[in-house]
C-alpha positions as CSV (number, residue, x, y, z in Angstrom):
1,M,-24.6,14.4,31.4
2,H,-26.4,11.1,30.9
3,A,-27.3,8.5,33.5
4,L,-26.2,5.0,32.7
5,A,-29.1,2.9,31.3
6,I,-29.0,-0.5,32.9
7,Y,-30.3,-3.8,31.4
8,T,-30.1,-7.4,32.3
9,P,-29.3,-10.4,30.1
10,Y,-33.0,-11.3,30.2
11,D,-33.9,-8.0,28.7
12,L,-32.0,-9.0,25.6
13,D,-34.2,-12.0,25.1
14,S,-37.5,-10.0,25.4
15,S,-39.8,-9.5,22.5
16,V,-38.7,-5.8,22.5
17,P,-35.0,-5.9,23.3
18,P,-33.2,-2.7,24.4
19,P,-31.8,-0.6,21.6
20,L,-28.1,-1.0,22.5
21,S,-26.9,0.4,19.1
22,D,-28.6,3.7,20.0
23,F,-26.1,4.4,22.8
24,G,-22.7,6.1,22.6
25,W,-21.1,3.6,25.0
26,R,-22.1,0.0,25.4
27,F,-20.7,-1.9,28.5
28,L,-20.9,-5.4,29.8
29,A,-20.8,-5.7,33.6
30,E,-20.1,-8.5,35.9
31,G,-19.5,-8.5,39.7
32,D,-20.8,-8.6,43.2
33,S,-23.2,-6.6,45.4
34,W,-21.6,-3.2,44.7
35,F,-23.2,-3.6,41.3
36,T,-26.4,-5.1,42.5
37,I,-27.5,-4.7,46.1
38,G,-29.6,-1.6,45.4
39,S,-32.0,-3.8,43.4
40,L,-33.0,-5.5,46.7
41,N,-34.4,-2.3,48.1
42,P,-34.0,0.6,45.7
43,A,-35.8,3.1,48.0
44,R,-33.3,2.5,50.7
45,N,-29.9,2.1,49.0
46,S,-28.2,2.1,45.7
47,N,-25.2,0.7,43.8
48,L,-22.3,2.0,41.7
49,L,-24.0,1.5,38.4
50,F,-27.1,3.5,39.5
51,E,-24.9,6.5,40.2
52,M,-22.7,6.6,37.1
53,V,-23.2,9.4,34.6
54,F,-21.4,10.0,31.2
55,R,-21.1,12.8,28.7
56,R,-22.1,10.4,25.9
57,T,-25.2,8.2,26.3
58,A,-24.2,4.9,27.8
59,C,-25.8,1.6,28.6
60,V,-24.7,-1.6,30.4
61,V,-25.9,-5.2,30.4
62,N,-25.4,-6.2,34.0
63,C,-24.7,-9.8,34.8
64,A,-23.7,-9.2,38.4
65,Y,-25.5,-10.6,41.5
66,P,-25.0,-10.3,45.2
67,G,-22.3,-12.6,46.7
68,D,-20.6,-13.2,43.4
69,E,-16.9,-14.1,43.5
70,L,-14.2,-13.7,40.9
71,R,-13.7,-17.5,40.5
72,K,-17.4,-17.8,39.6
73,M,-17.2,-15.1,37.0
74,V,-14.5,-16.8,35.0
75,Q,-16.0,-20.3,35.1
76,M,-18.5,-20.6,32.2
77,N,-20.6,-23.2,34.1
78,R,-20.9,-20.8,37.0
79,D,-22.1,-17.7,35.1
80,P,-23.0,-18.8,31.6
81,R,-24.9,-15.5,30.9
82,F,-21.7,-13.4,31.2
83,A,-19.5,-15.8,29.3
84,N,-22.1,-16.2,26.5
85,L,-22.4,-12.4,26.0
86,L,-18.7,-12.0,26.1
87,A,-17.3,-14.9,24.2
88,G,-20.2,-17.3,23.4
89,R,-22.9,-17.6,20.8
90,A,-24.5,-14.3,22.0
91,A,-21.2,-12.4,22.0
92,R,-21.0,-9.0,20.4
93,H,-18.5,-6.1,20.6
94,W,-18.7,-4.2,23.9
95,D,-16.9,-0.9,24.2
96,A,-15.6,-1.9,27.6
97,L,-16.1,-4.3,30.5
98,L,-17.0,-3.1,34.0
99,L,-16.0,-5.4,36.8
100,S,-16.8,-5.3,40.5
101,A,-14.7,-8.1,42.1
102,G,-12.5,-9.0,45.0
103,G,-14.6,-7.8,47.9
104,N,-16.7,-10.9,48.3
105,D,-13.6,-13.0,47.7
106,L,-11.9,-11.3,50.6
107,I,-15.0,-11.8,52.8
108,A,-15.2,-15.5,51.9
109,A,-11.5,-16.0,52.7
110,L,-11.9,-14.4,56.1
111,E,-14.3,-17.1,57.0
112,W,-11.6,-19.9,56.8
113,M,-10.6,-19.9,60.4
114,G,-11.2,-23.5,61.6
115,D,-8.7,-25.2,63.9
116,T,-7.6,-27.5,61.0
117,V,-7.1,-24.7,58.4
118,P,-3.4,-24.2,57.7
119,R,-1.8,-20.8,57.8
120,C,-1.4,-20.7,54.0
121,Q,-5.2,-20.7,53.7
122,R,-6.0,-18.1,56.4
123,L,-6.0,-14.4,56.1
124,L,-6.0,-13.8,59.9
125,L,-3.8,-15.2,62.6
126,K,-5.2,-16.8,65.8
127,P,-4.6,-15.0,69.1
128,G,-1.5,-17.2,69.9
129,E,0.0,-16.3,66.6
130,W,-0.4,-12.5,66.6
131,G,2.7,-10.5,65.7
132,D,4.5,-7.6,67.5
133,P,2.1,-5.0,68.8
134,A,4.3,-2.4,67.2
135,L,2.9,-3.5,63.8
136,G,-0.5,-2.2,64.8
137,P,-3.5,-3.9,63.2
138,A,-1.3,-5.5,60.6
139,R,-0.1,-7.9,63.4
140,Y,-3.3,-9.9,62.9
141,V,-2.8,-10.6,59.2
142,C,-1.4,-13.9,58.1
143,D,1.2,-13.2,55.4
144,E,1.3,-16.8,54.2
145,G,-2.5,-16.8,53.7
146,W,-2.4,-13.4,52.1
147,Q,0.1,-14.6,49.5
148,T,-2.2,-17.5,48.6
149,F,-5.1,-15.1,48.3
150,A,-3.2,-12.7,46.1
151,R,-2.2,-15.5,43.8
152,Y,-5.8,-16.6,43.6
153,L,-7.0,-13.2,42.7
154,K,-4.3,-12.7,40.1
155,E,-4.9,-16.1,38.4
156,N,-8.7,-15.7,38.2
157,L,-8.3,-12.1,36.9
158,R,-5.9,-13.4,34.3
159,L,-8.5,-16.0,33.2
160,L,-11.1,-13.3,32.9
161,V,-8.8,-11.3,30.6
162,E,-8.3,-14.5,28.5
163,L,-12.1,-14.9,28.3
164,R,-12.4,-11.3,27.1
165,D,-9.8,-11.9,24.4
166,R,-11.6,-15.0,23.0
167,G,-14.5,-13.1,21.6
168,P,-15.3,-10.0,19.5
169,S,-14.5,-7.7,22.4
170,S,-10.9,-8.8,22.5
171,G,-8.6,-6.2,23.9
172,V,-11.2,-3.7,24.9
173,P,-10.6,-1.8,28.2
174,L,-11.5,-3.7,31.4
175,F,-12.4,-1.3,34.2
176,M,-12.4,-2.4,37.9
177,H,-13.1,-0.4,41.0
178,G,-11.5,-0.9,44.4
179,Y,-13.4,-0.8,47.7
180,A,-13.8,1.8,50.4
181,V,-12.8,0.9,53.9
182,P,-15.9,-0.2,55.9
183,M,-16.3,-0.1,59.7
184,P,-16.8,-3.7,60.9
185,R,-20.1,-3.5,62.8
186,P,-23.3,-5.6,63.4
187,A,-25.2,-4.0,60.5
188,G,-26.6,-6.4,57.9
189,A,-28.5,-5.7,54.7
190,G,-31.7,-7.5,55.7
191,L,-33.1,-10.7,54.2
192,G,-30.5,-12.6,56.2
193,L,-27.6,-10.9,54.4
194,G,-24.7,-9.9,56.7
195,P,-23.0,-8.7,58.7
196,W,-19.8,-9.9,57.1
197,L,-16.6,-8.6,58.6
198,W,-18.0,-8.3,62.2
199,P,-18.5,-12.0,62.9
200,A,-15.2,-13.0,61.2
201,L,-13.3,-10.6,63.4
202,R,-15.1,-11.6,66.6
203,A,-14.5,-15.3,65.8
204,C,-10.7,-14.5,65.6
205,G,-10.7,-12.6,68.9
206,I,-9.6,-9.3,67.3
207,P,-9.8,-6.5,69.9
208,Q,-12.7,-4.3,68.8
209,Q,-10.6,-1.1,69.1
210,D,-8.6,-2.4,66.2
211,D,-11.5,-3.3,63.9
212,F,-11.3,-0.2,61.6
213,G,-7.5,-0.3,61.5
214,L,-7.6,-3.9,60.4
215,A,-10.2,-3.2,57.8
216,Q,-7.9,-0.5,56.5
217,V,-5.0,-3.0,56.2
218,L,-7.1,-5.6,54.4
219,I,-8.8,-3.2,52.0
220,G,-5.4,-1.5,51.4
221,R,-3.8,-4.8,50.6
222,L,-6.6,-5.7,48.2
223,A,-6.2,-2.3,46.5
224,A,-2.4,-3.0,46.2
225,V,-3.0,-6.4,44.5
226,L,-5.4,-4.9,42.0
227,A,-3.0,-2.0,41.3
228,E,-0.2,-4.4,40.7
229,C,-2.3,-6.3,38.1
230,A,-3.2,-3.0,36.3
231,A,0.5,-2.2,36.1
232,D,1.3,-5.6,34.6
233,A,0.3,-4.9,31.0
234,A,1.9,-8.2,29.8
235,N,-0.5,-10.4,31.8
236,Y,-3.4,-8.0,32.2
237,P,-3.5,-5.9,29.0
238,N,-5.8,-2.8,29.1
239,L,-6.8,-3.3,32.7
240,H,-7.7,-0.1,34.6
241,V,-8.3,0.0,38.3
242,F,-9.9,2.9,40.2
243,D,-8.6,3.3,43.7
244,S,-11.8,3.8,45.8
245,T,-9.7,4.2,49.0
246,A,-8.7,7.6,47.7
247,I,-12.3,8.9,48.0
248,A,-13.2,10.7,51.2
249,L,-16.3,9.0,52.7
250,R,-18.0,9.6,56.0
251,P,-17.3,6.5,58.1
252,A,-20.0,4.6,60.0
253,S,-20.1,4.7,63.7
254,A,-18.7,1.7,65.5
255,H,-21.3,-0.7,66.8
256,S,-24.2,1.0,64.9
257,R,-26.7,-1.4,63.4
258,G,-28.2,0.6,60.6
259,A,-27.4,3.4,58.2
260,S,-24.5,5.5,59.4
261,G,-22.2,8.0,57.7
262,D,-22.0,7.1,54.0
263,W,-22.8,3.5,54.7
264,V,-26.3,1.9,54.6
265,N,-25.0,-1.3,56.2
266,E,-21.6,-2.8,57.1
267,I,-20.1,-3.1,53.6
268,H,-22.6,-1.2,51.3
269,L,-22.8,2.5,50.7
270,T,-25.8,4.9,50.7
271,R,-26.8,6.5,47.4
272,R,-24.7,9.5,48.3
273,G,-21.7,7.3,49.2
274,Y,-21.9,5.4,45.9
275,A,-22.2,8.7,44.0
276,K,-18.9,9.9,45.6
277,I,-17.1,7.0,44.0
278,A,-19.2,6.4,40.8
279,R,-18.9,10.0,39.4
280,P,-15.1,10.2,39.3
281,W,-14.8,6.6,38.3
282,A,-17.2,7.2,35.3
283,A,-15.3,10.3,34.4
284,G,-12.0,8.3,34.3
285,I,-13.6,5.6,32.3
286,E,-14.9,8.0,29.7
287,S,-11.6,9.8,29.4
288,T,-9.8,6.4,28.9
289,L,-12.3,5.3,26.3
290,Q,-12.0,8.6,24.3
291,A,-8.3,8.1,24.2
292,W,-8.6,4.4,23.3
293,Y,-11.1,4.9,20.5
294,G,-9.6,8.2,19.3
295,F,-12.6,10.6,19.8
């Protein structure tokens, strides 16, 4: 098995660029902190790309950075490096695209809770709006706002597919991962990053005993939207989504402020946690690629 060799767009401009043609698989990646956060403190944590292994040699040019959102990935003026390598002057044929997206979009949407924000723009209901207690943690979710969020994700993902199909990598497989369910807790990543869910739930008055259940509902709904897109071959051709919620992880302890279970902070995994998702995802990617390319 071969570990994934990881390069940045800047490596391609160096006096000795990486030998991409020497690898069996060549990927272009874009996304959020599940592809990047380990670079902030490699000795302490990791990311999905660090833990991927393949039967053939494989490399990736990684355009991801912490906090990235799907809308930024598809706007050429927001991330010109990715757009240029995919469909611009520096474009080449990539065997597949790897995408880590949706998690930061969900977190950003949870922050829209001001008094003047209409229901169609909020993911969570205010205390006076909560539904029937029989609904469990789902009683806190604003369905109108979720429909808006789902349309936003679908449209931006469709635009990303269109960007793929403008260049020499038109039609190649696009692989996305889902997200594991985090325990909302006051555990940031350092350097002023996070926590993320914890303050949003506290601002909405969510009872703390429902924190994990609500996280399950939100991550489950996100997974369902991504799965719906993958099943819609007409609008999202050759999109493949890995359901990370199906992977058994050790949950973090509620209220813990540091590494706990398979989590290094509130929303990022430890090296072992990422490996639990990365290894089966990589195996699925390679199986799909072998079938797609016929070897």
